[in-house]
C-alpha positions as CSV (number, residue, x, y, z in Angstrom):
1,M,107.1,125.2,76.5
2,R,105.2,127.9,78.3
3,P,101.7,126.9,79.7
4,R,98.8,128.3,77.6
5,H,96.7,128.7,80.8
6,K,97.7,130.4,84.0
7,L,98.0,128.1,87.1
8,A,96.6,129.5,90.3
9,W,98.6,130.2,93.4
10,N,97.7,131.8,96.8
11,S,100.1,133.9,98.8
12,V,99.8,133.4,102.6
13,P,101.8,135.1,105.4
14,A,104.5,132.9,107.0
15,R,106.6,133.4,110.1
16,G,109.0,136.2,110.2
17,G,107.0,138.4,107.8
18,R,107.8,136.2,104.8
19,T,105.3,135.2,102.2
20,M,104.7,131.6,101.3
21,M,103.2,130.5,98.0
22,V,100.5,127.7,98.4
23,S,98.8,126.1,95.4
24,R,95.1,125.9,95.0
25,P,93.5,122.8,93.5
26,M,94.2,122.4,89.8
27,K,91.6,123.7,87.4
28,I,91.2,122.6,83.8
29,R,89.6,125.2,81.5
30,L,88.9,124.3,77.9
31,D,88.0,126.8,75.1
32,R,86.5,125.8,71.8
33,G,87.6,129.1,70.3
34,R,91.3,128.3,70.5
35,K,93.2,126.9,67.6
36,D,94.5,123.9,69.4
37,S,92.1,121.1,70.1
38,L,90.4,120.5,73.4
39,L,92.5,117.4,74.0
40,E,95.7,119.3,73.4
41,Q,94.6,122.1,75.8
42,A,93.8,119.5,78.5
43,R,97.1,117.7,78.0
44,D,99.1,120.9,78.1
45,Q,97.4,122.0,81.3
46,I,98.0,118.7,83.1
47,I,101.7,118.6,82.0
48,S,102.1,122.2,83.1
49,G,100.5,121.4,86.4
50,L,102.9,118.5,86.9
51,H,105.9,120.8,86.1
52,A,104.7,123.5,88.4
53,G,104.0,121.1,91.3
54,L,100.3,121.7,91.2
55,L,99.7,118.1,90.3
56,R,101.5,114.9,91.3
57,H,101.4,111.4,89.8
58,G,98.4,109.6,91.2
59,E,96.6,112.8,92.1
60,K,92.9,113.2,91.3
61,L,91.9,115.6,88.5
62,P,88.8,117.9,88.5
63,S,85.6,116.0,87.9
64,L,83.9,115.8,84.5
65,R,81.0,118.0,85.7
66,R,83.4,120.6,87.1
67,V,85.4,120.8,83.9
68,A,82.2,120.9,81.8
69,A,80.7,123.7,84.0
70,Q,83.9,125.8,84.0
71,S,84.4,125.4,80.2
72,A,80.7,125.5,79.1
73,L,81.0,122.1,77.6
74,N,78.9,118.9,77.6
75,V,79.9,116.3,80.1
76,K,80.1,113.7,77.4
77,T,82.6,115.9,75.5
78,V,84.8,116.1,78.6
79,M,84.6,112.4,79.0
80,R,85.8,111.9,75.4
81,I,88.8,114.2,76.3
82,Y,89.6,112.3,79.4
83,R,89.4,109.0,77.6
84,G,91.8,110.4,74.9
85,L,94.2,111.3,77.7
86,Q,93.9,107.8,79.1
87,R,94.8,106.3,75.7
88,E,97.9,108.5,75.7
89,G,98.8,107.1,79.2
90,L,98.6,110.5,80.9
91,V,95.3,109.8,82.8
92,V,93.6,106.7,84.3
93,L,89.9,106.6,84.8
94,R,88.5,104.7,87.8
95,K,84.8,103.8,87.8
96,G,83.0,105.6,90.6
97,S,86.2,107.5,91.7
98,G,87.0,109.8,88.8
99,A,90.1,110.6,86.7
100,F,93.7,110.5,88.1
101,V,97.1,111.4,86.8
102,T,98.8,108.2,85.9
103,V,101.2,106.8,88.4
104,R,104.6,106.4,86.8
105,D,105.3,103.0,85.4
106,P,107.5,101.1,87.9
107,D,109.6,99.9,85.0
108,D,110.5,103.5,84.1
109,F,113.8,104.4,85.6
110,E,113.8,108.1,85.7
111,P,116.7,110.4,86.7
112,T,115.0,111.4,89.9
113,Q,114.5,107.8,90.9
114,A,118.1,107.1,90.0
115,A,119.3,109.9,92.3
116,S,117.1,108.7,95.2
117,L,118.4,105.1,94.7
118,A,122.0,106.3,94.6
119,R,121.5,108.3,97.9
120,L,120.0,105.2,99.5
121,L,122.9,103.0,98.4
122,R,125.5,105.5,99.5
123,R,123.9,105.8,102.9
124,H,123.8,102.0,103.3
125,M,127.4,101.8,102.2
126,D,128.4,104.5,104.7
127,E,126.7,102.5,107.5
128,A,128.4,99.3,106.3
129,S,131.7,101.1,106.3
130,G,131.1,102.1,109.9
131,M,130.9,98.4,110.6
132,N,134.2,97.8,108.9
133,V,132.6,96.3,105.8
134,S,134.3,97.3,102.5
135,P,132.2,98.3,99.4
136,G,133.2,95.0,97.7
137,A,132.2,93.0,100.8
138,Y,128.9,95.0,100.9
139,V,128.1,93.8,97.3
140,T,128.8,90.2,98.4
141,L,126.5,90.5,101.4
142,V,123.6,92.0,99.3
143,H,124.0,89.2,96.8
144,R,123.8,86.6,99.6
145,L,120.8,88.3,101.1
146,V,118.9,88.5,97.8
147,T,119.7,85.1,96.4
148,R,119.7,83.2,99.8
149,S,122.5,81.1,98.3
150,S,124.3,80.9,101.6
151,L,121.5,78.7,103.0
152,R,122.4,75.8,100.8
153,G,124.2,73.2,102.8
154,R,123.9,75.1,106.1
155,S,122.6,73.3,109.3
156,V,121.6,74.4,112.8
157,A,122.1,72.4,116.0
158,I,119.3,73.0,118.5
159,L,120.5,72.3,122.1
160,E,117.9,71.7,124.9
161,C,117.3,69.5,127.9
162,N,114.0,67.8,126.8
163,A,112.7,66.2,123.7
164,E,109.5,68.3,123.5
165,Q,111.3,71.6,123.1
166,V,114.3,70.5,121.2
167,R,112.2,68.7,118.6
168,L,109.6,71.5,118.4
169,Y,112.2,74.2,117.8
170,A,114.1,72.1,115.3
171,R,110.9,71.4,113.4
172,E,110.0,75.1,113.3
173,I,113.5,76.3,112.3
174,A,113.6,73.8,109.4
175,M,110.2,74.9,108.2
176,R,110.7,78.6,108.5
177,L,114.3,78.9,107.3
178,G,114.5,76.0,105.0
179,V,117.7,74.6,106.5
180,E,118.6,71.3,108.1
181,A,118.0,71.4,111.9
182,H,119.4,68.8,114.3
183,A,117.6,68.3,117.6
184,I,120.3,67.6,120.2
185,L,119.7,66.9,123.9
186,L,122.3,68.6,126.1
187,A,122.8,65.3,128.0
188,D,123.9,63.7,124.7
189,T,126.6,66.2,123.7
190,A,129.4,64.0,125.1
191,D,128.3,61.2,122.8
192,R,130.7,60.7,119.8
193,T,127.9,60.6,117.2
194,T,126.2,63.7,118.7
195,A,129.5,65.5,118.9
196,A,130.0,64.9,115.2
197,L,126.6,66.5,114.5
198,V,127.5,69.6,116.6
199,R,130.8,69.8,114.8
200,S,129.2,69.7,111.4
201,A,126.6,72.4,112.3
202,S,127.0,75.9,111.0
203,I,125.6,77.5,114.2
204,L,124.2,76.4,117.6
205,T,121.0,77.6,119.4
206,V,120.0,77.4,123.0
207,T,117.4,78.9,125.3
208,D,118.1,81.4,128.0
209,F,117.7,78.7,130.7
210,H,120.7,76.8,129.3
211,H,122.7,79.6,127.9
212,R,125.7,79.0,130.2
213,E,125.9,75.3,129.1
214,G,125.3,76.3,125.5
215,L,128.1,78.9,125.7
216,Q,130.6,76.2,126.9
217,I,129.6,73.9,124.1
218,A,129.9,76.7,121.5
219,R,133.4,77.6,122.8
220,R,134.4,73.9,122.8
221,F,133.4,73.5,119.1
222,R,134.2,77.1,118.1
223,K,130.7,77.8,116.9
224,P,128.5,80.9,117.0
225,L,125.5,80.7,119.4
226,V,122.0,82.2,119.1
227,R,119.5,82.4,121.9
228,L,116.0,81.1,121.1
229,R,113.1,82.9,122.7
230,L,109.4,82.2,122.6
231,R,107.0,84.5,120.8
232,R,105.7,87.2,123.1
233,D,102.0,86.0,123.3
234,F,102.6,82.3,123.7
235,L,103.0,81.9,127.5
236,P,100.5,84.7,128.4
237,A,97.9,82.9,126.3
238,L,98.5,79.7,128.3
239,M,98.5,81.5,131.6
240,G,95.2,83.3,130.6
241,A,93.6,80.0,129.8
242,A,94.7,78.5,133.2
243,R,93.2,81.6,135.0
244,R,89.9,81.1,133.2
245,G,89.6,77.3,133.8
246,R,91.1,73.9,133.2
247,L,93.9,73.8,130.6
248,V,94.9,70.6,129.0
249,M,98.2,70.5,127.1
250,V,98.8,67.6,124.7
251,V,102.5,67.2,124.1
252,Y,105.1,64.8,122.7
253,D,107.2,64.6,125.9
254,P,105.7,65.6,129.3
255,S,109.1,65.4,131.1
256,F,109.5,69.2,130.8
257,V,106.3,69.9,132.8
258,P,107.8,70.4,136.3
259,A,110.3,73.1,135.1
260,F,107.6,74.6,132.9
261,K,105.2,75.0,135.8
262,R,107.9,76.5,137.9
263,A,108.6,79.1,135.2
264,L,104.8,80.0,135.0
265,G,104.9,80.6,138.8
266,L,107.9,82.9,138.4
267,L,106.0,84.8,135.7
268,G,103.1,85.4,138.2
269,L,100.7,82.6,137.7
270,Q,99.1,81.7,141.1
271,R,99.7,78.2,142.4
272,D,96.0,77.2,142.2
273,H,95.9,78.3,138.6
274,V,99.1,76.4,137.8
275,E,97.4,73.3,139.2
276,R,94.6,73.7,136.7
277,I,97.1,72.7,133.9
278,C,97.0,69.1,133.0
279,V,99.7,67.7,130.6
280,V,99.1,64.5,128.7
281,A,101.3,62.7,126.2
282,G,99.8,62.7,122.7
283,S,100.8,59.0,122.2
284,D,98.1,58.1,124.9
285,R,95.0,58.6,122.8
286,A,92.6,57.3,125.5
287,A,94.0,59.8,128.0
288,V,93.8,62.6,125.5
289,Q,90.1,61.9,124.8
290,R,89.4,61.7,128.5
291,E,91.2,64.9,129.6
292,V,90.1,67.0,126.6
293,A,86.5,66.2,127.3
294,Q,86.8,67.9,130.7
295,A,88.9,70.9,129.5
296,D,88.0,74.5,129.1
297,S,91.0,75.1,126.9
298,V,93.2,72.8,124.9
299,Y,96.8,73.2,123.6
300,V,98.1,70.6,121.2
301,S,101.8,70.5,120.3
302,P,102.5,70.3,116.6
303,L,104.7,67.3,117.3
304,C,101.5,65.3,118.2
305,D,99.7,65.8,114.8
306,R,100.4,62.2,113.7
307,D,99.5,60.6,117.0
308,L,96.1,62.5,117.2
309,R,95.1,61.9,113.5
310,G,91.4,61.1,113.4
311,L,90.6,62.3,116.9
312,D,87.7,64.9,117.1
313,L,89.2,67.8,119.0
314,P,87.1,70.8,120.1
315,A,87.9,73.6,117.7
316,D,86.2,76.2,119.8
317,R,88.5,75.5,122.8
318,L,91.8,75.0,120.9
319,L,94.7,77.5,121.5
320,S,96.3,77.8,118.1
321,F,99.7,79.4,117.2
322,A,101.2,79.8,113.8
323,H,104.6,79.4,115.4
324,H,106.3,79.3,118.8
325,L,109.6,81.0,118.4
326,A,110.0,84.8,118.4
327,D,110.5,86.5,115.1
328,E,113.6,88.2,116.5
329,S,115.3,84.9,117.3
330,L,114.6,83.6,113.8
331,E,115.7,86.9,112.2
332,E,119.1,86.8,114.0
333,L,119.6,83.1,113.1
334,E,118.7,83.6,109.5
335,A,120.8,86.8,109.1
336,W,123.9,85.0,110.3
337,L,123.3,82.0,108.0
338,L,122.7,84.3,105.0
339,L,125.5,86.7,105.6
340,S,128.3,84.7,107.0
341,G,130.9,82.9,104.9
342,G,131.4,79.2,104.4
343,D,130.5,76.4,106.8
344,G,133.7,76.7,108.8
345,A,133.7,77.4,112.5
346,R,133.0,81.0,113.4
347,A,133.0,82.0,109.7
348,P,133.7,85.7,109.5
349,L,131.7,88.2,107.6
350,P,133.4,89.5,104.4
351,R,135.6,92.6,104.9
């Protein structure tokens, strides 16, 4: 249907002597002298504007006062027209903001959306094909990713040299990914019971400090291996606290402290600042109370929550972290668990 009112365009010069057409803001003019109703006129102009590209879904329409002034109508009359358009679903009225063309219902699957979605899927399938993943396998992978069904029955073995880190990482992986996580000390991997746990695990993890040992164990048991790294702001926060004053760290197992302090020195923390760090076991409540009372900053390992229950800790001096492991490490671990096949050793991706 042809629009009953002309839609305004401006012509502006473009490069190379060409002329480019640029639309002016949409105007709605209503005429009581026309045979069709004011509501029909407004509806036709908005639909024509959408068709011509002068309007887009979600775009603001001319104000009540502007339409009333341009059409010599009462503002209340224009309001009744806009409300009628709102009842039809063409316009939405927002108090204090004005009238807007209705955003398309997300449940409406229009041909343009279908075309965009098809292009998206083809592009992803082309990329998957470049990784030697067939269309059928791609469908399987998407299903696993969406349903998270591959996580059922999966387990992760966390390998580390000390109880503090291995238990902390196992706790976090279990909580964030919803899988079973086994905390395994590297010194115990020769033990028959521990070896059985490693053998039953879907995948192994290790830190950079023990990657060489972890790689040997992964090869021995024919398991994939993921490196676990700390979130980027964790150690800098502890180092900053040590530079400012006395830092008390309450942990489950202090045996990692010598290696931990050496690592801070390698990262640039001066020796006198390193010496400001006091580490105390959470199981020693008297020592915790004594040291915390003299601290400028306090870090408490999540593993100590039960030991410290009931203690009054200084909230204004606590260093708090939602988690310790880098998102990238968890993303890599989760992706393998979601997309790989069964629980077999080195389960391949579907082809």
